[in-house]
Backbone as a ProteinNet text record, in pm:
[ID]
protein_1_A
[PRIMARY]
MAIEVELKGEDRPISIKIKDYVIEPDGNGSLVTIGDISFSREWMDVLAKKFLAKGKLSLPLSPDLLEQIL
[TERTIARY]
-12169.5	-12226.1	-12351.1	-12456.8	-12581.1	-12623.1	-12665	-12707.2	-12843	-12928.7	-13056.8	-13070.3	-13094.7	-13105.2	-13239.1	-13289.1	-13411.6	-13374.6	-13391.8	-13356.9	-13480.6	-13464.9	-13574.9	-13624.5	-13754.9	-13814.1	-13834.9	-13775.7	-13793.7	-13909.8	-13990	-14107.3	-14074.8	-13957.1	-13917.6	-13766.4	-13718.5	-13573.9	-13492.6	-13366	-13272.6	-13178.3	-13164.8	-13075.2	-12943.2	-12833.9	-12699.7	-12629.9	-12572.5	-12498.2	-12356	-12259.3	-12118	-12056.5	-11991.8	-11927.1	-11779.6	-11700.6	-11558.8	-11483.4	-11492.9	-11416.7	-11289	-11186.8	-11058.4	-11023.6	-10977.8	-10938.8	-10788.3	-10719.8	-10575.1	-10539.3	-10431.6	-10385.2	-10341.1	-10365.6	-10327.6	-10294.4	-10169.6	-10130.3	-10203.3	-10280.1	-10357.8	-10498	-10531	-10664.5	-10662.4	-10762.5	-10777	-10809.1	-10769.6	-10803.8	-10893.3	-11014.3	-11111.3	-11127.9	-11103.1	-11123.7	-11253.4	-11346.6	-11477.4	-11475.8	-11500.6	-11503.4	-11633.2	-11745.9	-11877.2	-11973	-12057.2	-12155.6	-12285.1	-12398	-12526.6	-12625.3	-12712.6	-12816.2	-12953.3	-13054.2	-13189.4	-13252.3	-13194.9	-13242	-13151.9	-13213.7	-13137	-13037.1	-13076.5	-12986	-12867	-12889.2	-12779.3	-12687.5	-12747.3	-12671.6	-12577.2	-12628.2	-12546.5	-12427.8	-12453.9	-12346.9	-12244.9	-12292.6	-12202.7	-12112.7	-12169.2	-12088.9	-11985.4	-12020.3	-11927.9	-11818	-11852.5	-11756.4	-11702	-11769.7	-11725.5	-11669.7	-11731.9	-11686	-11543.3	-11459.9	-11317.4	-11240.1	-11305.6	-11239.4	-11189.3	-11115.3	-11059.9	-11111.1	-11152.2	-11199.2	-11104.6	-11065.4	-10981.4	-11071.7	-11061.9	-11144	-11054.7	-11094.8	-11012.5	-11032.7	-11043.7	-11061	-10950.5	-10899.8	-10795.9	-10854.5	-10773.3	-10822.5	-10887.3	-10829	-10887.2	-11027.7	-11045.8	-11177.7	-11276.4	-11232.2	-11318.3	-11362.9	-11271.6	-11305.6	-11412	-11404	-11502.7	-11639.8	-11642.2	-11769.5	-11835.5	-11752.9	-11807.7	-11825.2
-6410.4	-6413.4	-6499.7	-6456	-6531.9	-6549.8	-6670.3	-6704.6	-6773.1	-6744.1	-6814	-6869.8	-7001.1	-7065.7	-7136.1	-7138.5	-7211	-7330.5	-7449.2	-7570.4	-7633.5	-7685.7	-7752.1	-7867.9	-7876.2	-7983.1	-7947.3	-7836.5	-7791.9	-7693.7	-7701.1	-7613.5	-7475.5	-7459.4	-7328.4	-7311.1	-7187.7	-7162.9	-7221.5	-7247.7	-7297.7	-7183.9	-7158.2	-7053	-7114.7	-7046.9	-7090.7	-6971.3	-6991.9	-6886.2	-6933.1	-6850.4	-6882.1	-6770	-6808.7	-6711.8	-6746.3	-6645.4	-6665.7	-6741.3	-6693.6	-6757.6	-6678.7	-6748.9	-6687.5	-6727.1	-6628.2	-6652.6	-6633.2	-6735.1	-6729.2	-6763.3	-6705.3	-6743.4	-6889.5	-6957	-7096.9	-7122.7	-7101.1	-7116.1	-7014.7	-7062.2	-6973.8	-6948.2	-7002	-6987.3	-6940.4	-6984.9	-6945.2	-7066	-7056.7	-7156.7	-7088	-7139.8	-7080.8	-7173.7	-7120.4	-7194.5	-7144.4	-7236.3	-7200.7	-7227.2	-7122.5	-7137.4	-7197.2	-7149.3	-7196.9	-7186.5	-7287.8	-7288.5	-7349.2	-7296.4	-7354.2	-7347.1	-7446.3	-7456.9	-7459.2	-7415.1	-7415.9	-7555.5	-7648.3	-7787.6	-7867.3	-7938.7	-8008.9	-8108.1	-8187.3	-8288.6	-8223.7	-8110.3	-8038.4	-7976.5	-7927.4	-7866.4	-7968.3	-8088.4	-8194	-8228.5	-8244.7	-8277.3	-8164	-8040.7	-7925.4	-7913.4	-7930.2	-7919.9	-8032.6	-8147.9	-8260.9	-8249.4	-8201.7	-8204.6	-8068.8	-7958.9	-7827.9	-7737.6	-7737.6	-7650.8	-7688	-7589.2	-7604.7	-7669.4	-7687	-7746.6	-7640.4	-7684.4	-7593	-7631.9	-7530.4	-7551.3	-7480.3	-7548.9	-7488.3	-7439.8	-7311.7	-7253.5	-7195.1	-7209.6	-7159	-7009.9	-6930.8	-6786	-6716.9	-6606.1	-6532.8	-6477.1	-6461.5	-6405.4	-6268.5	-6184.6	-6051	-6059.8	-6144.7	-6161.7	-6221.5	-6318.1	-6381.3	-6283	-6195.6	-6091.6	-5997.4	-5964.3	-5875.8	-5941.8	-6071.3	-6145.1	-6158.4	-6187	-6209.6	-6076.6
-11785.3	-11915.2	-11907.4	-11971.1	-11975.9	-12120.9	-12153.8	-12289.4	-12279.3	-12375.1	-12381.9	-12522.2	-12533.5	-12663.7	-12676.9	-12799.3	-12828.9	-12914.6	-12859.9	-12931.1	-12993.2	-13113.3	-13182.2	-13096	-13080.6	-13000.8	-12854.5	-12809.6	-12670.5	-12665.3	-12560.6	-12550.2	-12493.8	-12433.7	-12381.1	-12395.1	-12394.1	-12408.2	-12292.4	-12319.9	-12219.3	-12182.8	-12053.7	-12004.9	-11961.4	-12000.7	-11962.5	-11898.3	-11781.9	-11713.5	-11688.6	-11729.9	-11710.7	-11628	-11517.5	-11429.2	-11415.9	-11389.8	-11359.5	-11468.1	-11592.3	-11699	-11726.9	-11776.2	-11809	-11952.2	-12031.5	-12170.4	-12182.2	-12238.6	-12256.3	-12400.9	-12453	-12586.6	-12588	-12700.7	-12714.4	-12861.7	-12898.2	-13038.3	-13124.3	-13222.9	-13309.9	-13256.6	-13141.7	-13086.4	-12942.7	-12868.8	-12728.8	-12643.2	-12518.4	-12419	-12317.4	-12299	-12207.3	-12087.9	-11968.7	-11844.6	-11782.6	-11758.1	-11702.6	-11553.2	-11474	-11329.1	-11278.8	-11333.2	-11289.1	-11405.6	-11421.9	-11529.6	-11477	-11523.9	-11483.6	-11600.2	-11605.3	-11707.4	-11640.6	-11713.7	-11659	-11660	-11734.2	-11734	-11640.5	-11548.3	-11445.3	-11503.2	-11601.8	-11655.6	-11726.4	-11793.8	-11858.4	-11753.5	-11646.4	-11538	-11473.6	-11449.7	-11389.3	-11480.2	-11610.6	-11704.8	-11715	-11720.4	-11732.1	-11610.5	-11492.4	-11370.9	-11363.9	-11417.3	-11413.5	-11519.5	-11640.3	-11750.1	-11795	-11763.8	-11810.7	-11701.6	-11583.7	-11475.9	-11437.7	-11422.6	-11389.5	-11504.2	-11618.8	-11734	-11830.3	-11930.3	-12029.8	-12167.3	-12244.3	-12380.5	-12475.9	-12580.9	-12682.8	-12795.7	-12831.4	-12936.9	-13045.6	-13173.4	-13283.3	-13309.3	-13204.8	-13215.6	-13137	-13189	-13116.5	-12986.9	-12882.5	-12756.5	-12773.5	-12861.4	-12883.8	-12942.1	-13042.4	-13104.4	-13004.3	-12929.1	-12829.4	-12722.7	-12678.5	-12579.2	-12635.2	-12763.9	-12826.9	-12832.3	-12860.7	-12870.5	-12734.4	-12632.2	-12499	-12428
[MASK]
++++++++++++++++++++++++++++++++++++++++++++++++++++++++++++++++++++++

């Protein structure tokens, strides 16, 4: 999955790439495990690899809805 965002105050868009993610049911929401993530800004990339890669995120969306969005 690739995302490009334009943040206020930034002179160019930021690219985010997420590979090898897994979505699992978690109560009323979903648990997303991120296998690999990268950002086009070095400082964001370092933080993402340290805190998000191989980590799990809990989202208040059903797995079916999340699969449709992604």
